[in-house]
C-alpha positions as CSV (number, residue, x, y, z in Angstrom):
1,M,9.1,42.9,77.0
2,R,11.8,45.3,76.3
3,P,14.4,43.2,76.1
4,L,12.9,41.0,74.1
5,R,12.4,43.7,71.6
6,L,15.7,44.9,71.6
7,L,16.8,41.2,70.9
8,A,14.7,40.8,68.1
9,A,15.9,44.1,66.9
10,V,19.4,43.1,67.2
11,A,19.0,39.7,65.3
12,G,17.1,41.1,62.5
13,A,19.7,43.7,61.4
14,P,23.0,41.7,61.3
15,R,24.8,44.9,60.4
16,L,24.4,45.6,64.3
17,L,26.5,42.7,65.0
18,G,28.9,43.6,62.6
19,A,28.1,40.3,60.1
20,R,27.4,40.8,56.2
21,P,24.2,41.0,54.9
22,T,22.5,38.1,53.0
23,A,22.6,38.2,49.0
24,P,19.0,38.8,48.1
25,P,17.4,35.4,46.2
26,Y,17.8,36.5,42.9
27,S,21.3,37.3,41.0
28,L,22.1,40.8,40.3
29,S,23.6,42.5,36.6
30,G,25.4,45.7,35.5
31,A,28.0,47.4,36.7
32,S,26.6,48.5,39.8
33,G,24.5,45.6,40.4
34,T,21.3,47.2,40.8
35,A,18.6,45.7,38.2
36,P,18.1,42.1,38.8
37,A,19.4,39.7,35.4
38,P,16.8,38.6,33.7
39,D,15.7,34.1,33.5
40,R,16.9,32.9,30.2
41,P,13.7,31.0,28.7
42,S,14.1,27.2,28.4
43,T,14.2,25.6,25.5
44,R,10.2,24.8,25.8
45,E,9.5,28.5,25.6
46,R,11.8,29.1,22.9
47,L,10.2,26.3,21.0
48,R,6.6,27.9,21.5
49,A,8.1,31.6,20.7
50,W,9.2,30.0,17.1
51,A,6.2,28.1,17.0
52,E,3.5,31.2,17.6
53,L,6.0,33.0,14.9
54,L,5.7,30.6,12.6
55,R,2.1,29.7,13.3
56,V,2.6,26.1,12.8
57,S,-1.1,25.1,12.8
58,A,-1.4,27.2,9.9
59,L,1.2,24.2,7.8
60,F,-1.6,21.3,7.5
61,T,-3.2,24.2,5.0
62,V,-0.5,24.1,3.1
63,P,0.2,20.2,1.6
64,G,-3.3,19.7,0.0
65,D,-2.3,22.8,-2.9
66,A,-0.1,20.4,-4.2
67,L,-2.4,17.5,-3.9
68,A,-4.9,19.3,-5.7
69,G,-2.4,20.5,-8.3
70,A,-1.2,16.8,-8.9
71,A,-5.2,15.7,-9.1
72,A,-5.7,18.7,-11.5
73,V,-3.2,17.6,-14.1
74,G,-4.8,14.0,-13.9
75,R,-1.2,12.1,-12.0
76,R,-0.6,10.5,-9.1
77,P,1.1,12.0,-6.6
78,G,4.8,11.2,-7.1
79,R,8.7,12.5,-6.0
80,G,7.8,15.7,-7.5
81,T,4.5,16.1,-5.9
82,A,6.5,15.4,-2.3
83,L,9.4,17.9,-3.8
84,A,6.9,20.7,-4.2
85,V,5.3,20.1,-0.8
86,G,8.3,20.7,0.9
87,A,9.0,23.8,-1.0
88,S,5.6,25.2,-0.3
89,L,6.0,24.3,3.1
90,C,9.6,26.4,3.3
91,L,7.9,29.3,1.4
92,Y,4.9,29.6,3.5
93,E,7.1,29.5,6.7
94,A,9.5,32.1,5.3
95,G,6.5,34.3,4.7
96,M,5.2,34.2,8.2
97,A,8.4,35.1,10.0
98,L,9.0,37.7,7.4
99,N,5.2,39.1,8.2
100,D,6.4,39.5,11.9
101,W,9.4,41.4,10.8
102,A,8.1,43.8,8.7
103,D,5.0,44.0,10.9
104,R,7.1,44.6,14.4
105,E,6.5,48.1,14.9
106,E,2.9,48.0,14.2
107,D,2.6,44.6,16.5
108,A,4.3,46.7,19.3
109,V,0.8,48.6,19.7
110,D,-1.7,46.1,18.2
111,R,-0.3,42.7,19.6
112,P,2.6,43.3,22.2
113,H,2.1,39.4,23.1
114,R,3.5,38.5,19.5
115,P,7.4,36.8,19.8
116,I,9.1,39.7,18.2
117,P,7.3,42.9,20.8
118,S,7.4,41.2,23.6
119,G,11.2,40.2,23.0
120,R,11.1,36.5,23.0
121,I,12.8,36.1,19.4
122,A,15.3,38.9,18.0
123,P,14.3,40.7,14.8
124,G,17.4,39.8,12.9
125,A,16.7,36.1,13.8
126,A,13.5,36.2,12.3
127,L,14.8,37.6,9.5
128,A,17.6,35.3,9.0
129,A,15.2,32.4,9.5
130,A,13.0,34.0,6.6
131,G,16.2,34.1,4.2
132,A,17.3,30.3,4.9
133,L,13.5,29.0,4.8
134,T,13.2,30.8,1.4
135,A,16.4,29.0,0.1
136,A,15.5,26.2,1.1
137,G,11.8,26.1,-0.4
138,L,13.7,27.3,-4.1
139,A,16.5,24.1,-3.5
140,L,13.4,22.2,-3.1
141,A,11.7,23.6,-6.4
142,G,15.1,23.0,-8.2
143,R,15.0,19.0,-7.8
144,A,11.5,19.0,-9.0
145,G,13.0,20.7,-13.1
146,R,13.2,23.9,-14.1
147,P,9.8,24.5,-14.7
148,A,8.7,23.8,-11.1
149,L,11.9,26.1,-9.9
150,A,10.5,28.9,-12.2
151,V,7.2,29.0,-10.8
152,A,8.6,28.6,-7.2
153,S,10.8,31.7,-8.2
154,G,7.6,33.6,-8.8
155,L,5.8,32.2,-5.6
156,A,9.0,33.5,-3.6
157,A,9.1,37.0,-5.2
158,T,5.4,37.3,-4.4
159,V,5.6,36.7,-0.9
160,W,8.4,39.1,0.0
161,A,6.5,41.4,-1.7
162,Y,3.7,41.0,-0.2
163,D,5.5,41.6,3.2
164,L,7.5,44.0,2.5
165,R,5.4,46.3,0.2
166,L,2.1,45.1,-0.8
167,K,0.3,44.2,2.4
168,H,-1.3,47.5,3.2
169,T,-1.8,48.6,-0.1
170,R,-5.0,47.8,-2.2
171,L,-2.9,45.3,-4.0
172,G,-2.4,43.4,-1.0
173,P,-5.2,40.5,-0.9
174,A,-4.3,40.1,-5.1
175,A,-0.9,39.6,-4.0
176,M,-1.6,36.8,-1.1
177,A,-4.3,34.8,-3.7
178,S,-1.6,35.3,-6.4
179,A,0.9,33.1,-3.9
180,R,-2.0,30.6,-3.3
181,T,-2.7,30.3,-6.8
182,L,1.1,29.6,-7.6
183,D,1.5,27.1,-5.0
184,L,-0.9,24.9,-6.6
185,L,0.7,25.6,-9.7
186,L,3.7,24.7,-8.6
187,G,2.4,21.0,-7.1
188,A,1.0,20.8,-10.7
189,T,4.2,21.4,-12.6
190,A,6.1,19.4,-10.2
191,T,4.2,16.7,-10.8
192,A,3.6,17.1,-14.6
193,G,7.4,17.2,-15.0
194,A,8.8,14.4,-12.9
195,T,6.2,12.1,-14.2
196,A,7.0,13.0,-18.2
197,R,11.0,12.3,-18.1
198,P,11.8,12.9,-21.5
199,G,15.3,12.2,-21.4
200,R,14.4,8.8,-20.5
201,A,12.3,8.5,-23.5
202,A,14.9,10.0,-25.9
203,S,17.7,7.2,-24.9
204,V,15.1,4.8,-25.5
205,D,14.5,5.4,-29.2
206,T,18.1,6.0,-29.6
207,T,18.8,2.6,-28.7
208,A,16.2,1.0,-30.7
209,T,17.4,2.8,-33.8
210,R,20.6,1.7,-33.2
211,G,19.1,-2.0,-33.1
212,T,17.0,-1.5,-36.1
213,T,20.0,-0.5,-38.2
214,A,22.6,-3.1,-37.0
215,T,20.2,-5.5,-37.9
216,V,19.9,-4.0,-41.6
217,G,23.4,-3.7,-42.1
218,R,24.3,-7.3,-41.4
219,A,21.4,-8.8,-43.5
220,R,23.5,-6.6,-46.2
221,A,26.6,-7.8,-45.4
222,V,25.7,-11.8,-46.2
223,G,23.9,-11.2,-49.1
224,T,20.1,-10.8,-48.1
225,A,17.2,-9.2,-49.5
226,A,16.9,-6.9,-46.6
227,T,13.3,-5.0,-46.3
228,P,13.4,-2.3,-44.1
229,G,10.2,-1.6,-42.2
230,T,8.7,0.6,-39.6
231,A,8.8,-1.0,-36.0
232,G,9.0,-4.6,-36.9
233,T,11.7,-5.0,-39.6
234,V,12.2,-8.5,-41.3
235,A,15.3,-9.5,-43.2
236,T,15.5,-12.6,-45.5
237,M,18.3,-14.6,-45.4
238,S,19.4,-17.2,-48.4
239,G,20.3,-20.8,-47.2
240,G,22.3,-23.1,-49.5
241,A,21.9,-24.5,-53.1
242,G,18.4,-24.8,-53.4
243,G,16.6,-24.3,-50.1
244,G,15.9,-20.8,-48.3
245,A,15.1,-20.0,-44.6
246,T,13.5,-17.1,-43.1
247,A,14.3,-15.5,-39.9
248,P,12.8,-12.5,-38.5
249,A,14.9,-9.6,-37.0
250,A,14.8,-8.7,-33.3
251,R,11.9,-6.0,-33.0
252,P,13.4,-3.0,-31.7
253,V,11.3,-1.9,-28.2
254,P,9.6,0.8,-28.8
255,A,9.8,4.5,-27.1
256,T,8.6,5.0,-23.5
257,R,6.2,7.3,-23.4
258,P,5.0,9.6,-20.4
259,A,2.2,8.7,-18.6
260,P,-0.8,10.0,-19.9
261,G,-2.2,13.1,-18.3
262,R,-3.4,16.9,-18.6
263,T,-0.6,19.7,-19.3
264,P,-0.1,22.1,-15.9
265,A,-2.3,24.5,-17.6
266,A,-5.2,22.9,-16.7
267,A,-4.8,23.1,-13.2
268,L,-5.3,26.8,-13.4
269,P,-9.4,26.9,-12.8
270,A,-8.5,25.2,-9.5
271,A,-5.8,27.3,-8.5
272,L,-8.2,30.4,-9.2
273,L,-11.1,28.8,-7.1
274,L,-8.4,28.8,-4.3
275,G,-7.0,32.0,-5.1
276,A,-10.0,33.5,-4.8
277,H,-11.1,32.0,-1.4
278,T,-7.4,33.8,-0.3
279,Y,-8.6,37.0,-1.2
280,A,-11.5,36.9,0.4
281,V,-10.1,35.5,3.5
282,T,-7.3,38.1,3.3
283,A,-9.9,41.3,3.2
284,V,-11.0,39.9,6.2
285,S,-7.7,39.9,7.7
286,R,-7.1,43.6,7.1
287,H,-9.8,44.2,9.9
288,E,-8.8,41.8,12.6
289,A,-6.8,44.0,14.9
290,Q,-9.5,46.5,15.3
291,G,-12.6,45.2,14.0
292,G,-15.3,47.2,12.6
293,S,-15.8,45.8,9.3
294,T,-19.3,44.3,8.4
295,A,-18.8,44.6,4.4
296,A,-15.5,42.4,4.3
297,P,-17.2,39.5,6.3
298,L,-20.3,39.6,3.9
299,A,-18.5,40.0,0.5
300,A,-16.4,36.9,2.0
301,L,-19.4,35.2,2.4
302,A,-21.2,35.6,-0.7
303,G,-18.0,34.4,-2.3
304,A,-17.9,31.7,0.0
305,A,-21.3,30.5,-1.3
306,G,-20.1,31.2,-4.8
307,L,-17.0,28.7,-5.0
308,G,-19.3,25.9,-3.4
309,A,-21.7,26.3,-5.8
310,A,-18.6,26.2,-8.7
311,L,-17.6,23.4,-6.7
312,L,-20.3,21.3,-7.3
313,R,-20.8,22.3,-11.0
314,G,-17.5,21.7,-11.8
315,R,-15.8,22.1,-15.7
316,A,-13.9,20.1,-18.1
317,A,-10.1,20.4,-17.4
318,T,-8.2,22.2,-20.6
319,G,-4.5,22.0,-22.0
320,G,-4.7,17.8,-22.3
321,P,-6.9,14.5,-22.5
322,P,-10.5,15.4,-21.4
323,Q,-11.2,15.0,-17.4
324,S,-12.3,11.7,-16.9
325,P,-15.7,10.8,-15.8
326,P,-16.5,11.0,-11.7
327,T,-16.4,7.7,-9.9
328,A,-19.1,6.7,-7.4
329,A,-16.7,7.4,-4.5
330,G,-16.2,10.9,-6.3
331,R,-19.9,11.6,-7.0
332,L,-20.4,11.2,-3.2
333,L,-17.5,12.9,-1.5
334,L,-17.4,16.1,-3.2
335,P,-20.5,17.2,-1.9
336,A,-19.4,16.3,1.4
337,F,-16.5,18.5,1.2
338,A,-18.2,21.5,-0.3
339,A,-20.4,20.9,2.8
340,A,-17.6,20.8,4.8
341,Y,-15.9,24.0,3.3
342,L,-19.0,25.9,3.5
343,R,-19.5,25.0,7.2
344,T,-16.0,26.0,8.2
345,S,-16.0,29.3,6.3
346,A,-19.3,30.5,6.2
347,V,-20.7,30.1,9.9
348,P,-17.8,31.9,11.5
349,L,-17.9,35.0,8.8
350,L,-21.6,35.1,9.4
351,H,-21.2,35.9,13.0
352,A,-18.5,38.1,12.5
353,A,-20.6,40.0,9.9
354,L,-23.1,40.4,13.3
355,N,-20.4,41.5,15.3
356,P,-17.6,42.5,13.6
357,S,-15.7,42.7,16.7
358,P,-11.6,41.8,16.8
359,P,-12.5,38.1,18.7
360,L,-15.0,37.2,16.3
361,T,-13.7,39.1,13.0
362,Q,-10.0,36.9,14.3
363,R,-12.2,33.7,14.7
364,A,-13.5,34.2,11.1
365,V,-10.1,34.6,9.7
366,G,-9.1,31.4,11.3
367,G,-12.2,29.8,9.9
368,G,-11.2,30.8,6.4
369,I,-7.6,29.2,6.7
370,R,-8.9,26.1,7.9
371,A,-11.5,25.8,5.3
372,M,-8.7,25.8,2.6
373,I,-8.2,21.9,3.7
374,P,-11.9,21.2,2.6
375,L,-11.5,23.1,-0.3
376,Q,-8.3,21.5,-1.7
377,A,-10.2,18.0,-1.2
378,A,-12.9,19.3,-2.8
379,L,-11.1,20.4,-5.9
380,A,-9.1,16.8,-5.9
381,A,-12.4,15.0,-5.7
382,R,-13.6,17.1,-8.6
383,A,-10.7,16.3,-10.7
384,G,-11.2,13.2,-10.5
385,A,-8.9,11.8,-7.4
386,P,-11.1,11.1,-4.1
387,V,-8.5,9.3,-2.7
388,G,-6.3,12.4,-2.8
389,G,-9.1,13.9,-1.4
390,L,-9.5,12.0,1.6
391,A,-5.9,12.4,2.2
392,V,-6.2,16.2,2.6
393,M,-9.3,15.6,5.1
394,G,-7.0,13.6,7.2
395,L,-5.1,16.9,7.9
396,V,-8.4,18.6,9.3
397,P,-8.6,16.9,12.8
398,L,-4.7,17.8,12.9
399,A,-5.4,21.2,12.3
400,R,-8.0,21.7,14.6
401,A,-6.4,20.3,17.5
402,L,-3.2,22.4,17.3
403,S,-4.7,25.3,16.4
404,R,-6.4,25.2,20.2
405,K,-2.7,25.5,21.6
406,V,-1.1,27.9,18.4
407,S,-3.4,30.5,16.9
408,P,-3.2,30.3,13.1
409,T,-3.4,34.5,12.7
């Protein structure tokens, strides 16, 4: 047996035979080659890291702001509404990237699995993404007009102030509520501005005036009696020796006026309701890492009940023509949307109030974020746009499916 053992020892030790040792199965890096080189993440892993950083599952709560704003001013969604949706999405994601950049040291202790503390995304890359998304959002809002750009600028300033300064102060929930309020007003302002088109109406008025003046001038040149009127100027032309003919001049084209609707100020009540819900959710989110708060979920639960009652009560719009009476579809859909809102937000809040553990508190925050979709749908239906409310509710299955893969909190 000893010769066999000696042969096995020689075969297992190549240095005894003068051979160079084989390389390990992994590559070495560094000056002395003592540390294994980290594996480069795949494209799929990088995309997932960015999806977690930007919390893409919460994106579906954004388009409803612009649609509810368009319904509040009594206009159909159009080009301005689409630009407002794009601007809102960019500014929302800018806030998400900036939030993780600002909280990178805190997340290293409480949430080490987040993309920045785990090393999957560099802090500089997150900050650069926040700046680029902010610029893109303002550019899209600028295409919708100066009033929309002004509202978007206030929204961007609120987002940056919240993430960099106000988040951990008493003004944090109020700042976040203001951001959501401005987001709905952005949709209302962009929709109203794109629908009015005052420049086009002015050009038509000028053309009509010139046509009327030319008609009167030609009548006077041939010695006729011109009778100036308002919209329909009629010129009486004299004919031969004993007869006459009367020929009406061409009527000028009436000026094109903007479609009837309400001013952006009419969207303020709906925006304040959405802001109140955002305030309650933000107050609960301040305890999602450690838990232990029962007062915040209870206060948010009472606020959700009050918002549900306000949705069903309804109010007349201000700042323009009165709100049209709800249709049969609106009377049926509004209670359904309000019930969906209460179910999505109230049930997790009740669980968090009974057991304020971090997992249940985080679930309550996630439910509050998803509840914004039926709340937006109810606001649209209350303003007389039940079809828009149905379109917003169509985002619920997408948000629920994606939230199982990427957490919205």
